[in-house]
C-alpha positions in Angstrom: -15.9 -78.9 -10.6 -14.2 -77.7 -7.7 -17.1 -75.6 -5.4 -13.9 -75.8 -3.3 -12.9 -72.0 -4.6 -15.5 -70.4 -2.9 -14.7 -71.8 0.3 -10.9 -69.4 -0.6 -11.1 -67.4 -3.5 -11.4 -63.7 -1.1 -14.2 -64.3 0.1 -14.0 -62.9 3.7 -17.4 -61.8 5.4 -20.2 -62.9 2.8 -19.1 -67.0 4.5 -21.0 -65.6 7.9 -24.4 -64.9 9.4 -27.3 -65.5 6.8 -25.1 -65.2 3.3 -22.9 -68.1 4.1 -26.3 -70.1 5.3 -27.7 -69.1 2.1 -24.4 -69.9 -0.7 -24.0 -73.3 2.0 -26.8 -74.7 0.6 -25.8 -73.5 -2.0 -23.2 -75.0 -2.7 -24.1 -78.5 -0.5 -27.3 -79.3 -2.8 -24.3 -79.0 -5.5 -22.0 -81.8 -4.2 -23.4 -84.9 -3.7 -23.1 -87.1 -0.3 -20.3 -83.7 1.0 -20.3 -81.9 3.8 -19.9 -78.4 3.5 -19.5 -76.1 6.3 -19.8 -72.9 6.0 -17.5 -71.0 9.3 -18.6 -68.2 10.8 -16.8 -65.2 10.4 -15.7 -62.3 12.8 -14.6 -59.5 9.3 -11.3 -58.6 11.3 -8.2 -57.8 9.5 -4.6 -57.7 11.2 -3.7 -54.5 11.7 -7.0 -52.5 9.7 -10.9 -52.5 9.3 -13.2 -54.7 7.8 -12.8 -54.6 3.4 -14.9 -55.8 1.0 -13.6 -58.5 -1.1 -14.3 -59.5 -4.6 -15.2 -62.2 -3.1 -17.8 -60.1 -1.1 -19.2 -58.6 -3.3 -20.4 -61.6 -6.0 -22.0 -63.4 -3.1 -23.6 -60.8 -1.5 -24.2 -59.7 -5.5 -25.7 -63.2 -6.5 -27.7 -63.2 -3.1 -30.0 -60.9 -3.9 -29.8 -61.4 -7.3 -32.2 -64.3 -6.7 -34.5 -62.0 -4.7 -34.9 -59.4 -7.7 -35.1 -62.1 -10.1 -37.8 -64.5 -8.8 -39.8 -61.5 -8.3 -42.6 -61.4 -11.4 -42.2 -64.7 -10.7 -40.3 -65.4 -13.8 -36.9 -66.2 -14.3 -36.0 -64.4 -18.0 -32.8 -65.9 -19.9 -32.6 -62.8 -20.8 -31.5 -61.9 -16.8 -29.3 -64.8 -16.5 -27.0 -63.7 -19.7 -26.6 -59.8 -17.9 -25.1 -62.1 -14.9 -23.2 -64.4 -16.5 -21.8 -61.4 -19.0 -20.8 -60.1 -15.8 -19.6 -62.6 -13.8 -17.1 -63.9 -17.7 -15.4 -60.7 -17.2 -14.8 -60.5 -13.5 -13.9 -64.3 -12.8 -12.9 -66.2 -16.7 -15.7 -69.1 -17.8 -15.2 -72.2 -15.7 -16.1 -69.5 -13.0 -19.2 -68.2 -14.1 -20.4 -71.7 -14.6 -19.6 -72.6 -11.0 -21.4 -68.9 -10.1 -24.5 -70.0 -12.4 -24.3 -72.7 -10.5 -25.2 -71.7 -7.9 -27.0 -68.7 -8.4 -29.9 -71.3 -9.6 -30.1 -73.5 -6.4 -30.6 -69.5 -4.5 -33.4 -69.3 -7.3 -35.0 -72.3 -5.8 -35.0 -70.9 -1.5 -37.1 -68.2 -0.2 -34.1 -65.5 0.2 -34.4 -64.0 3.9 -34.2 -60.4 2.3 -34.0 -58.5 5.7 -31.1 -60.3 7.3 -28.7 -60.4 4.5 -28.9 -57.2 3.9 -27.8 -56.7 7.4 -25.0 -58.4 7.6 -23.9 -56.8 3.4 -24.8 -53.3 5.3 -22.4 -54.4 8.5 -19.5 -54.6 6.6 -20.3 -53.1 2.8 -18.9 -49.4 2.1 -21.5 -46.9 0.8 -20.2 -46.7 -2.6 -20.0 -50.7 -3.3 -23.8 -50.6 -2.1 -24.9 -48.6 -4.8 -22.5 -50.1 -7.1 -25.4 -53.1 -5.7 -28.5 -51.6 -7.0 -26.7 -50.3 -10.0 -25.8 -54.0 -10.8 -29.5 -54.9 -9.8 -31.5 -51.8 -12.1 -29.7 -54.0 -15.2 -30.0 -57.5 -13.9 -34.2 -56.2 -13.7 -34.2 -54.0 -17.2 -31.9 -57.1 -19.2 -35.6 -57.8 -20.9 -35.8 -54.0 -22.1 -38.3 -53.3 -19.3 -37.7 -53.1 -15.4 -41.1 -55.1 -13.7 -42.6 -52.8 -11.0 -42.2 -55.7 -8.5 -39.1 -56.2 -9.1 -38.7 -52.4 -9.0 -40.2 -52.7 -5.3 -38.0 -55.7 -4.1 -34.5 -53.6 -5.1 -36.4 -50.1 -3.2 -37.0 -53.0 -0.3 -33.1 -53.6 0.2 -32.4 -50.0 -1.1 -33.9 -49.6 2.1 -32.4 -52.2 4.0 -29.1 -51.7 2.7 -28.9 -48.1 4.1 -28.9 -46.3 1.5 -31.4 -43.2 1.4 -34.7 -42.5 -0.8 -32.8 -40.0 -2.9 -30.1 -42.5 -3.6 -32.2 -45.0 -4.8 -34.5 -42.1 -6.8 -30.3 -41.2 -8.1 -30.1 -44.9 -9.2 -33.4 -45.3 -10.5 -33.5 -42.4 -12.8 -30.7 -43.8 -14.4 -33.3 -46.7 -15.7 -36.5 -44.9 -15.9 -36.5 -41.9 -18.0 -39.3 -39.1 -17.6 -39.1 -35.7 -18.0 -37.4 -35.2 -14.2 -35.1 -37.7 -14.6 -32.1 -35.8 -14.8 -33.0 -33.8 -11.8 -33.1 -37.1 -9.6 -29.8 -38.6 -11.1 -27.8 -35.9 -9.8 -30.5 -35.6 -6.0 -32.1 -32.1 -6.8 -35.6 -30.9 -8.4 -36.1 -28.9 -11.1 -36.8 -25.8 -8.9 -32.7 -25.4 -8.1 -31.0 -22.9 -8.5 -28.2 -22.7 -11.5 -25.5 -22.5 -8.9 -26.8 -25.3 -6.7 -26.6 -27.7 -10.1 -23.7 -27.1 -10.5 -22.5 -27.7 -6.4 -25.0 -31.2 -7.3 -23.4 -32.6 -10.3 -19.5 -32.1 -8.0 -21.1 -33.8 -5.4 -22.5 -36.5 -7.4 -19.0 -37.0 -9.7 -17.5 -37.6 -6.2 -19.7 -39.9 -4.8 -20.2 -42.2 -8.4 -16.5 -42.1 -8.8 -15.3 -45.1 -10.5 -12.2 -44.7 -8.0 -14.8 -45.7 -5.3 -15.0 -49.3 -5.7 -10.8 -50.1 -7.6 -10.8 -52.3 -4.5 -13.6 -54.5 -5.6 -11.0 -55.4 -8.8 -11.1 -53.5 -12.8 -14.4 -55.6 -13.7 -16.8 -53.8 -11.2 -14.6 -50.7 -11.2 -15.4 -50.1 -15.2 -18.7 -51.1 -14.1 -19.4 -48.3 -11.4 -18.0 -45.3 -14.9 -21.4 -46.8 -16.5 -22.9 -44.0 -13.2 -20.2 -41.8 -14.0 -20.8 -41.6 -17.2 -25.1 -41.0 -16.9 -24.2 -37.8 -13.7 -22.1 -36.4 -16.6 -25.0 -37.3 -19.4 -28.0 -35.6 -16.8 -25.6 -31.8 -16.3 -25.2 -31.7 -19.8 -28.5 -31.9 -20.4 -29.6 -29.4 -17.5 -26.8 -27.0 -18.6 -28.2 -27.0 -22.2 -31.3 -27.2 -21.0 -30.8 -24.1 -18.7 -28.3 -22.2 -22.0 -24.8 -22.5 -19.0 -21.6 -22.4 -19.5 
């Protein structure tokens, strides 16, 4: 397998700092007698600001997925299959085989969550960070339930990534269903007025619009539609319950 692809392929800032150290460790473990150098990257782009590329997002997702999968003390086949399906759609079968091997090496190593998330927060836009959290909940729920310890780790990650509590609660409510989950998805309480409910829906529709992550590739944008649809469904449910037009 040509793991050197991981040193190119559009990966930029993710190969500096703690993320680079972890991916470098995994690659080095997989390549016998290889010397792997992970160079630092200052995030600068000629003529423009830092940008998050698909490779940066994927590297971040692999490392954070490893932390979540280890949280409950067991690695489930259903979780691996969820990740595999995403990467196959994103990169194809051959690259996915490489990425799953890297993930298996990452699962053997302690993940310094605070440091990793600090690097991601510094370089990644809010919409991409929200999508990371959505994917992590999807991985956690791949076996049909979200383990409390995994939820705790995801909440820690969200906090370290600089997301608000309402951001986290909104995405969590898309996976945990109860009588108030539709309100939490829209980041309001059951006491909200009808007019403010409409305003909240418009705000959330903008925040979770799939175009916000179009720079990460078609498959991430397609996956982001799920969040957008959950916002729409929550609003439709509440409109029906309140007899709103």
